[in-house]
C-alpha positions as CSV (number, residue, x, y, z in Angstrom):
1,M,-9.8,-37.7,7.5
2,T,-12.1,-37.5,10.4
3,D,-15.4,-37.9,8.4
4,D,-16.9,-40.3,6.0
5,H,-17.9,-38.2,2.9
6,G,-19.6,-40.9,1.0
7,D,-23.1,-39.3,1.1
8,L,-21.6,-36.0,0.0
9,D,-19.7,-37.7,-2.9
10,T,-22.9,-39.4,-4.0
11,Y,-24.7,-36.1,-4.1
12,L,-21.9,-34.6,-6.2
13,E,-22.0,-37.6,-8.6
14,R,-25.8,-37.4,-8.9
15,T,-25.7,-33.6,-9.7
16,A,-22.8,-33.7,-12.1
17,A,-24.8,-32.9,-15.2
18,K,-26.8,-30.2,-13.4
19,R,-23.5,-28.7,-12.0
20,L,-21.9,-28.6,-15.5
21,D,-25.0,-26.8,-16.9
22,D,-24.9,-24.4,-14.0
23,Y,-21.1,-23.8,-14.5
24,F,-21.8,-23.1,-18.2
25,A,-24.5,-20.6,-17.3
26,F,-22.0,-18.7,-15.1
27,L,-19.4,-18.7,-17.8
28,R,-21.8,-17.3,-20.4
29,I,-22.0,-14.0,-18.6
30,P,-19.3,-11.7,-20.1
31,S,-18.4,-10.1,-16.8
32,I,-15.3,-8.1,-18.1
33,S,-14.7,-5.6,-15.3
34,A,-12.2,-3.4,-17.2
35,L,-14.6,-2.5,-20.0
36,T,-17.5,-0.1,-19.2
37,E,-19.7,-1.6,-21.8
38,H,-19.9,-4.7,-19.7
39,E,-20.9,-3.0,-16.5
40,D,-24.4,-4.7,-16.6
41,D,-22.8,-8.0,-17.3
42,V,-20.6,-7.7,-14.2
43,R,-23.7,-7.0,-12.1
44,A,-25.4,-10.0,-13.7
45,A,-22.6,-12.2,-12.6
46,A,-22.8,-10.7,-9.1
47,R,-26.6,-11.5,-9.0
48,F,-25.8,-15.1,-10.2
49,V,-23.4,-15.6,-7.3
50,A,-25.8,-14.0,-4.8
51,D,-28.8,-16.1,-6.0
52,H,-26.8,-19.3,-5.7
53,L,-25.7,-18.5,-2.2
54,R,-29.3,-17.8,-1.1
55,E,-30.6,-20.9,-2.9
56,S,-28.1,-23.1,-1.0
57,G,-29.1,-21.7,2.4
58,I,-26.3,-19.1,2.9
59,E,-27.6,-16.2,5.0
60,N,-27.2,-12.4,5.0
61,V,-26.5,-12.4,1.3
62,E,-25.9,-8.9,-0.1
63,V,-24.7,-7.4,-3.4
64,S,-22.8,-4.7,-1.6
65,E,-21.9,-1.5,-3.4
66,T,-18.3,-0.3,-3.5
67,G,-18.4,2.7,-5.7
68,G,-17.4,0.4,-8.6
69,H,-18.4,-3.2,-9.2
70,P,-20.1,-4.8,-6.2
71,V,-18.8,-7.3,-3.6
72,V,-21.1,-10.2,-3.0
73,Y,-21.2,-11.2,0.7
74,G,-22.9,-14.0,2.5
75,D,-22.4,-16.1,5.6
76,W,-23.4,-19.2,7.5
77,L,-22.4,-18.9,11.2
78,H,-24.1,-21.7,13.1
79,A,-21.3,-24.1,13.7
80,A,-20.8,-23.7,17.5
81,D,-17.2,-23.8,18.6
82,A,-15.9,-24.4,15.1
83,P,-13.5,-22.2,13.2
84,T,-14.7,-19.4,10.9
85,V,-13.4,-19.3,7.4
86,V,-13.5,-16.2,5.1
87,V,-13.6,-17.5,1.5
88,Y,-12.5,-15.1,-1.3
89,G,-12.8,-15.3,-5.1
90,H,-13.6,-12.9,-8.0
91,Y,-16.4,-13.2,-10.5
92,D,-15.0,-10.8,-13.0
93,V,-12.9,-11.9,-16.0
94,Q,-10.2,-10.5,-18.3
95,P,-11.0,-9.0,-21.7
96,V,-10.8,-11.5,-24.6
97,D,-8.6,-9.7,-27.0
98,P,-7.2,-10.9,-29.4
99,L,-10.5,-12.5,-30.3
100,E,-9.2,-14.0,-33.6
101,L,-6.9,-16.3,-31.6
102,W,-9.8,-18.0,-29.8
103,L,-10.7,-21.4,-31.4
104,R,-14.1,-21.2,-29.7
105,P,-16.2,-18.2,-28.8
106,P,-15.0,-17.1,-25.3
107,F,-18.5,-16.9,-23.8
108,E,-19.9,-20.0,-25.3
109,P,-18.5,-22.7,-23.0
110,S,-17.8,-26.1,-24.4
111,V,-16.3,-29.4,-23.3
112,E,-13.6,-30.8,-25.5
113,G,-11.7,-33.8,-24.3
114,D,-11.2,-33.4,-20.5
115,R,-11.5,-29.6,-20.4
116,V,-14.0,-26.8,-20.3
117,Y,-13.1,-24.0,-22.6
118,A,-14.4,-20.4,-21.9
119,R,-13.2,-17.1,-20.5
120,G,-13.3,-17.5,-16.7
121,A,-13.3,-21.3,-16.8
122,A,-10.3,-21.3,-14.4
123,D,-9.7,-17.6,-13.5
124,D,-11.8,-17.4,-11.4
125,K,-15.4,-18.3,-12.1
126,G,-14.6,-22.0,-12.1
127,Q,-13.1,-21.8,-8.6
128,I,-15.9,-19.7,-7.2
129,H,-18.3,-22.4,-8.6
130,L,-16.5,-25.0,-6.5
131,H,-17.2,-23.1,-3.4
132,L,-20.9,-22.5,-4.3
133,W,-21.5,-26.2,-4.8
134,A,-19.4,-27.3,-1.8
135,A,-21.8,-25.2,0.3
136,R,-24.8,-26.5,-1.5
137,A,-23.7,-30.1,-1.1
138,W,-23.2,-29.8,2.7
139,L,-26.4,-28.0,3.3
140,A,-28.5,-30.2,1.0
141,V,-27.1,-33.5,2.4
142,R,-26.3,-32.7,6.0
143,G,-28.4,-29.6,6.6
144,H,-25.4,-27.7,8.0
145,L,-21.8,-26.7,7.4
146,P,-19.1,-28.1,9.7
147,V,-17.5,-24.7,10.0
148,N,-18.6,-21.2,9.9
149,V,-18.1,-19.6,6.5
150,R,-18.1,-16.0,5.3
151,Y,-18.1,-15.5,1.5
152,V,-16.5,-12.4,-0.1
153,F,-16.6,-12.4,-3.9
154,E,-15.5,-9.3,-5.7
155,G,-16.0,-8.0,-9.2
156,E,-12.9,-5.8,-9.8
157,E,-9.9,-8.2,-9.4
158,E,-9.1,-8.1,-13.1
159,S,-9.2,-4.3,-13.2
160,G,-7.1,-3.6,-10.1
161,S,-9.4,-4.2,-7.1
162,V,-9.5,-0.4,-6.8
163,N,-12.4,-0.4,-4.3
164,L,-11.7,-3.7,-2.4
165,D,-9.5,-2.5,0.4
166,R,-11.9,0.3,1.2
167,W,-14.8,-2.2,1.3
168,L,-12.7,-4.5,3.6
169,E,-11.9,-1.7,6.0
170,A,-15.5,-0.6,6.1
171,N,-16.7,-4.2,6.6
172,V,-14.1,-5.6,8.9
173,H,-16.8,-6.9,11.2
174,R,-17.8,-9.2,8.3
175,L,-14.2,-10.6,8.2
176,R,-14.0,-11.9,11.8
177,G,-12.6,-15.4,11.6
178,D,-9.7,-17.7,11.9
179,L,-8.4,-17.9,8.4
180,A,-9.0,-16.8,4.8
181,V,-9.1,-19.3,1.9
182,I,-8.4,-17.9,-1.5
183,S,-9.1,-20.2,-4.5
184,D,-7.4,-18.3,-7.3
185,T,-4.2,-20.3,-7.9
186,S,-3.1,-23.3,-9.8
187,F,-1.3,-26.6,-9.6
188,F,2.4,-26.8,-10.6
189,E,3.8,-27.6,-14.1
190,G,2.7,-31.1,-15.2
191,N,-0.5,-30.6,-13.2
192,L,1.1,-31.7,-10.0
193,P,-1.0,-30.9,-7.0
194,A,0.4,-27.8,-5.2
195,I,-0.5,-25.3,-2.5
196,T,0.8,-21.8,-3.0
197,V,2.3,-20.6,0.3
198,G,3.7,-17.3,-0.8
199,L,2.9,-14.4,-3.1
200,R,5.2,-11.6,-4.0
201,G,4.1,-8.0,-3.6
202,L,4.4,-5.3,-6.2
203,M,5.7,-1.7,-6.6
204,Y,5.0,-0.2,-10.0
205,A,6.3,3.2,-10.9
206,Q,7.1,5.4,-13.9
207,I,10.1,7.6,-14.5
208,D,9.7,10.7,-16.6
209,V,12.7,12.6,-17.9
210,T,12.1,16.0,-19.6
211,G,14.5,18.4,-21.2
212,P,14.0,21.0,-23.9
213,K,10.4,22.2,-24.5
214,L,10.4,20.5,-27.9
215,D,12.5,18.0,-29.9
216,L,15.8,19.6,-31.1
217,H,17.9,19.1,-34.2
218,S,20.8,16.8,-33.0
219,G,23.3,18.6,-35.3
220,S,22.5,22.1,-34.2
221,Y,22.1,21.3,-30.5
222,G,24.0,18.1,-29.9
223,G,26.8,18.7,-27.4
224,A,25.1,21.8,-26.0
225,V,22.1,20.2,-24.1
226,Q,21.5,17.1,-22.1
227,N,19.6,14.4,-24.1
228,P,16.7,13.1,-22.0
229,A,16.9,9.6,-23.6
230,N,20.6,9.4,-22.7
231,A,19.9,10.6,-19.2
232,L,17.2,8.0,-18.8
233,V,19.6,5.2,-19.9
234,Q,22.2,6.5,-17.4
235,I,19.6,6.3,-14.6
236,L,18.3,2.9,-15.5
237,G,21.8,1.5,-15.9
238,G,22.5,2.5,-12.3
239,L,19.6,0.6,-10.8
240,K,21.0,-2.9,-11.3
241,A,24.4,-4.5,-11.2
242,P,25.7,-6.7,-14.1
243,D,25.1,-9.8,-12.0
244,G,21.4,-9.0,-11.5
245,R,21.4,-7.6,-8.0
246,V,19.4,-4.4,-7.4
247,E,21.6,-1.4,-6.7
248,I,19.2,0.7,-4.7
249,P,20.6,1.5,-1.2
250,G,18.4,-0.2,1.4
251,F,16.5,-2.3,-1.2
252,Y,17.4,-5.6,0.6
253,D,17.4,-4.3,4.1
254,D,13.9,-5.7,5.1
255,V,14.0,-8.9,3.0
256,A,13.0,-12.0,5.0
257,E,15.5,-14.6,4.0
258,L,14.3,-18.1,3.2
259,T,14.5,-20.5,6.1
260,P,16.3,-23.8,5.6
261,Q,12.9,-25.6,5.6
262,E,11.6,-23.3,2.9
263,R,14.7,-23.9,0.7
264,T,14.3,-27.6,1.2
265,H,10.7,-27.6,0.1
266,L,11.5,-25.4,-2.9
267,A,14.3,-27.7,-3.9
268,R,11.8,-30.6,-4.0
269,I,9.9,-29.0,-6.8
270,P,10.6,-30.8,-10.0
271,F,12.0,-28.1,-12.2
272,D,14.0,-28.6,-15.4
273,E,16.0,-25.5,-15.9
274,D,17.1,-26.4,-19.4
275,A,13.5,-27.1,-20.6
276,F,12.4,-23.9,-19.0
277,R,15.1,-22.0,-20.9
278,V,14.2,-23.6,-24.2
279,G,10.5,-23.1,-23.6
280,I,10.9,-19.3,-23.3
281,G,13.5,-19.1,-26.1
282,V,16.5,-17.5,-24.4
283,P,20.2,-18.5,-24.7
284,A,20.8,-18.5,-21.0
285,L,19.0,-18.0,-17.7
286,F,20.0,-15.0,-15.5
287,G,19.4,-13.6,-12.1
288,E,20.6,-12.8,-8.6
289,P,23.6,-14.9,-7.7
290,G,23.4,-17.3,-4.8
291,Y,19.8,-18.5,-5.4
292,T,18.3,-21.2,-7.6
293,V,15.9,-20.3,-10.4
294,T,13.0,-21.5,-8.4
295,E,14.0,-19.3,-5.5
296,R,14.5,-16.3,-7.7
297,R,11.1,-16.8,-9.4
298,G,9.0,-16.7,-6.2
299,A,11.0,-15.9,-3.1
300,R,13.5,-13.1,-4.0
301,P,12.8,-9.4,-4.9
302,T,13.3,-8.1,-8.4
303,L,13.5,-4.9,-10.4
304,D,12.5,-4.9,-14.0
305,I,12.0,-2.3,-16.8
306,N,8.5,-3.0,-18.2
307,G,8.5,-0.4,-20.9
308,I,10.7,2.4,-22.2
309,W,10.0,5.0,-24.8
310,G,10.9,8.5,-26.1
311,G,12.0,10.2,-29.3
312,F,11.7,9.0,-32.8
313,Q,10.6,5.4,-33.3
314,G,9.4,5.3,-36.9
315,E,10.8,3.9,-40.1
316,G,14.1,5.4,-41.3
317,S,16.0,8.1,-39.5
318,K,15.2,11.4,-37.8
319,T,18.1,13.1,-36.1
320,I,16.7,14.7,-33.0
321,I,17.3,15.2,-29.3
322,P,14.0,14.1,-27.9
323,S,12.3,16.5,-25.4
324,S,11.4,13.6,-23.1
325,A,11.9,9.9,-22.3
326,H,10.0,7.6,-20.0
327,A,10.2,4.2,-18.4
328,K,7.9,2.0,-16.4
329,I,9.5,-0.1,-13.7
330,S,8.1,-2.9,-11.5
331,C,9.6,-4.4,-8.3
332,R,8.3,-7.7,-7.1
333,L,8.6,-7.7,-3.3
334,V,9.0,-10.4,-0.7
335,P,8.0,-10.6,3.0
336,N,8.8,-7.5,5.1
337,Q,9.3,-5.2,2.1
338,E,6.7,-2.4,1.9
339,P,5.8,-0.9,-1.5
340,D,5.8,2.7,-0.3
341,V,9.2,2.2,1.3
342,I,10.7,0.7,-1.8
343,F,9.2,3.5,-3.9
344,E,10.9,6.1,-1.7
345,R,14.2,4.3,-1.9
346,L,13.8,4.1,-5.7
347,R,13.1,7.9,-5.8
348,E,16.2,8.6,-3.8
349,R,18.4,6.4,-6.0
350,V,17.0,8.0,-9.2
351,S,17.7,11.4,-7.8
352,E,21.3,10.4,-7.1
353,L,21.7,9.1,-10.7
354,A,20.0,11.9,-12.5
355,P,22.5,14.0,-14.5
356,P,22.3,17.8,-14.8
357,G,20.3,19.5,-17.5
358,V,17.1,17.5,-17.3
359,N,14.1,17.3,-14.9
360,V,13.4,13.9,-13.5
361,S,10.2,12.8,-11.8
362,L,8.7,9.6,-10.4
363,R,5.1,8.4,-10.2
364,L,3.8,5.5,-8.2
365,H,1.2,3.7,-10.2
366,S,0.3,0.8,-7.9
367,G,1.5,-1.3,-5.0
368,G,0.7,-4.5,-3.1
369,R,2.2,-6.2,-0.1
370,P,3.6,-9.7,-0.3
371,S,2.0,-12.6,1.6
372,V,3.4,-15.8,3.1
373,T,1.7,-18.4,5.2
374,P,4.1,-20.8,6.8
375,I,4.2,-24.4,5.4
376,D,3.8,-25.8,8.9
377,H,0.7,-23.7,9.7
378,P,-2.1,-26.1,10.9
379,A,-4.5,-24.7,8.2
380,T,-1.9,-25.3,5.5
381,Q,-1.1,-28.8,6.7
382,T,-4.8,-29.7,6.9
383,A,-5.3,-28.5,3.3
384,A,-2.4,-30.6,2.2
385,R,-3.9,-33.7,3.8
386,C,-7.2,-33.1,2.0
387,V,-5.4,-32.6,-1.4
388,L,-3.6,-35.9,-0.8
389,E,-6.8,-37.8,0.0
390,V,-8.5,-36.6,-3.2
391,F,-5.7,-36.4,-5.7
392,G,-3.5,-39.2,-4.4
393,Q,-0.4,-37.1,-4.2
394,E,1.1,-34.9,-1.6
395,P,1.1,-31.3,-2.8
396,L,4.1,-29.3,-3.5
397,Y,4.6,-26.1,-1.6
398,V,5.3,-23.3,-4.1
399,R,6.1,-19.6,-3.8
400,S,4.4,-17.7,-6.6
401,G,6.2,-14.9,-8.4
402,G,3.0,-13.1,-9.1
403,S,0.8,-11.0,-6.8
404,I,-2.7,-11.4,-5.3
405,P,-2.9,-8.2,-3.3
406,V,-6.0,-9.3,-1.4
407,A,-4.0,-11.9,0.4
408,A,-1.9,-9.2,2.1
409,S,-5.1,-7.2,2.7
410,F,-6.7,-10.0,4.6
411,E,-3.5,-10.3,6.7
412,S,-3.1,-6.5,7.4
413,I,-6.8,-5.5,7.6
414,A,-8.4,-8.5,9.3
415,G,-5.4,-10.3,10.8
416,L,-6.2,-13.5,9.0
417,P,-3.7,-16.1,7.9
418,V,-4.3,-17.1,4.3
419,V,-4.4,-20.5,2.6
420,L,-4.1,-20.3,-1.1
421,L,-6.1,-23.4,-2.1
422,G,-6.4,-23.3,-5.9
423,F,-7.1,-26.0,-8.4
424,A,-6.6,-24.6,-11.9
425,N,-4.4,-26.6,-14.2
426,P,-1.1,-24.8,-14.9
427,D,-1.8,-24.7,-18.7
428,D,-5.2,-23.1,-18.2
429,Q,-4.2,-20.1,-20.4
430,A,-5.8,-17.7,-18.0
431,H,-5.7,-14.1,-19.4
432,A,-5.1,-15.6,-22.9
433,P,-7.2,-17.0,-25.7
434,N,-8.7,-20.4,-25.1
435,E,-8.8,-20.3,-21.4
436,N,-9.7,-23.7,-20.0
437,M,-10.2,-25.8,-16.8
438,R,-9.5,-29.5,-16.6
439,L,-12.6,-31.4,-15.4
440,D,-10.6,-33.7,-13.1
441,N,-9.2,-30.6,-11.4
442,Y,-12.7,-29.1,-11.1
443,E,-14.2,-32.3,-9.7
444,G,-11.2,-33.0,-7.4
445,G,-11.2,-29.4,-6.2
446,L,-14.8,-29.6,-5.3
447,R,-14.3,-32.7,-3.2
448,T,-11.2,-31.2,-1.6
449,I,-13.1,-28.2,-0.4
450,V,-15.9,-30.5,0.9
451,R,-13.3,-32.4,3.0
452,Y,-11.4,-29.3,4.0
453,W,-14.4,-27.9,5.8
454,S,-14.9,-31.0,8.0
455,A,-11.2,-31.3,8.6
456,L,-11.0,-27.7,9.8
457,A,-13.9,-28.3,12.1
458,V,-11.9,-30.5,14.4
459,L,-8.7,-28.5,14.2
460,R,-7.8,-26.8,17.4
461,P,-6.5,-24.2,17.4
462,V,-6.7,-23.3,13.7
463,A,-4.7,-20.1,14.0
464,A,-1.6,-21.4,15.7
């Protein structure tokens, strides 16, 4: 590294108890964005974040209205000739159901062993807290930040980020910079340091098949009318081949194939296929031929039926032809695939497969673009060096199978490359009961961010 951070590390050690108390205060706010009864709590969390930014010396802090839960914005822009970083996180959390499975109250944080337990401990309050205290450390000890930083913290990520893109488009002047840093990811299995370099996009749709105006007696009408459930099964069966490939014409046309370098990095990830299979309780693994399980999980597109229903589902028997049948379908997308394009290709394929005698319609529920930052991007490599210095291990480069739509939004709306610099332990149980954050990940993540800012300050150019 190009800087001695001893004075900053001393400050962090001296404030460790105060930081933990502050972390707990943040976690006690039940900022569940999906539940209207917690609207005031979500705003309380926004005020917590805004107050901390102001107290640290961040300027132009605003709790900015969106039509839903607010975005907290702040900036510090006095590092002449240094890069500008847009930092993103979300201060809202998931609901806590089923409450009876929590071993500790979800909004009464506690330390047990080497972990903090509470809803939001890792996803994503804990990682926002790292950024709040990294800024506080620099400004308290040195009186300045080594880079220019713009903070964008939203309150709707766990409920679909329905207002975020609109806010980003209206505030694009607040996004001017060289790169975006998102701290909402985790290390790899075994708590191995990792940098996520790719996120899959998403297309989520519903197929509705309708036939007679009401359920019919299968003896009186069977053989005379088309059964919507049978029709739906016929349609779904035509969407994928037995070997796992998606059979939608044009589905793979825009897929960006993995480069040899990317395949090499993915092959380095320590992954035990048999342990993975046993852990999820299946007799065999399955997927698109020609690719490893690691590649299929994060770097290849998919189509999955997420739910299917229609007709009688109660105990015993009821001999009917149901009046309707339905299915929810998701496609995970990879670079160059567009959700709207995939939806239209799905619509065309469903239309081809639909048998006569029923009405078939498709609805697009949601979509998000994929995002990839090259492994050799200077900002990614600089982050990797900081992770190595703090954690003592070179990070793995992973492609996540999930989606963080804001990553693609930063790319498409603001033209920013994205570094996914997250520190949650992979067994954090985010979205589940007993969510937790390892304290060594928390402390190491804080010191990594402190070093990353000074390492970026001397990086020229940052957006190569």
